[in-house]
C-alpha positions in Angstrom: 153.7 99.1 162.1 151.7 97.5 165.1 148.8 95.2 164.9 145.7 95.6 166.9 147.1 93.2 169.5 150.2 95.3 170.0 152.5 92.9 168.5 154.8 93.8 165.7 153.3 93.1 162.3 155.4 91.2 159.9 153.0 91.3 156.8 149.5 91.4 155.4 147.1 88.7 154.3 143.6 88.6 152.9 140.6 87.2 154.6 137.1 86.6 153.3 133.9 87.1 155.3 132.1 84.0 154.0 128.8 85.2 155.3 129.1 88.3 153.0 130.7 86.6 149.9 128.2 86.3 147.0 130.6 84.5 144.6 131.0 87.4 142.1 134.6 86.3 141.4 136.2 89.8 141.1 138.8 88.9 143.8 140.2 85.9 141.9 139.9 87.7 138.6 141.9 90.7 139.9 144.3 88.8 142.3 144.7 85.2 141.1 147.9 85.0 143.2 145.8 85.5 146.3 142.5 83.8 145.5 141.0 80.8 143.9 137.4 79.7 143.5 135.9 76.7 145.3 133.8 74.1 143.6 130.7 76.4 143.3 132.4 79.7 142.5 133.0 81.3 145.9 136.4 82.7 146.7 139.0 80.9 148.8 142.1 82.8 150.1 145.5 81.2 149.2 147.9 81.1 152.1 150.1 84.0 151.3 151.6 86.9 153.3 152.6 90.1 151.6 154.9 92.9 152.8 153.3 96.1 154.1 154.3 98.1 151.0 151.7 96.0 149.0 148.8 97.4 151.0 147.7 99.8 148.4 147.3 97.1 145.6 145.7 94.7 148.2 143.2 97.5 149.1 142.4 98.0 145.4 141.3 94.3 145.2 139.4 94.4 148.5 137.5 97.5 147.4 136.5 95.8 144.1 134.3 93.4 146.1 130.7 94.6 145.7 129.8 92.8 149.0 132.7 94.2 151.0 133.6 90.6 151.9 137.4 90.9 151.5 139.4 92.0 154.4 143.1 92.8 154.9 144.7 91.6 158.1 148.1 92.3 159.7 150.0 89.2 160.7 152.5 89.1 163.5 155.6 86.9 164.0 154.7 86.3 167.6 
């Protein structure tokens, strides 16, 4: 697998577009190992990298966001 920068990807992580997040809380309800809420109910991503074979379950969580604020990024070791 290759990331957009051309470097070898070592895993996947979530990112939240804070401009889109409306604080519905589905992300931390569905993936408490990846997200937590801040003091006013908006999601915060926990610092966690997952192997590429977890992409399907991560995409399920991302697609549950009604605002489309959850993104999945490839990380690289370089």
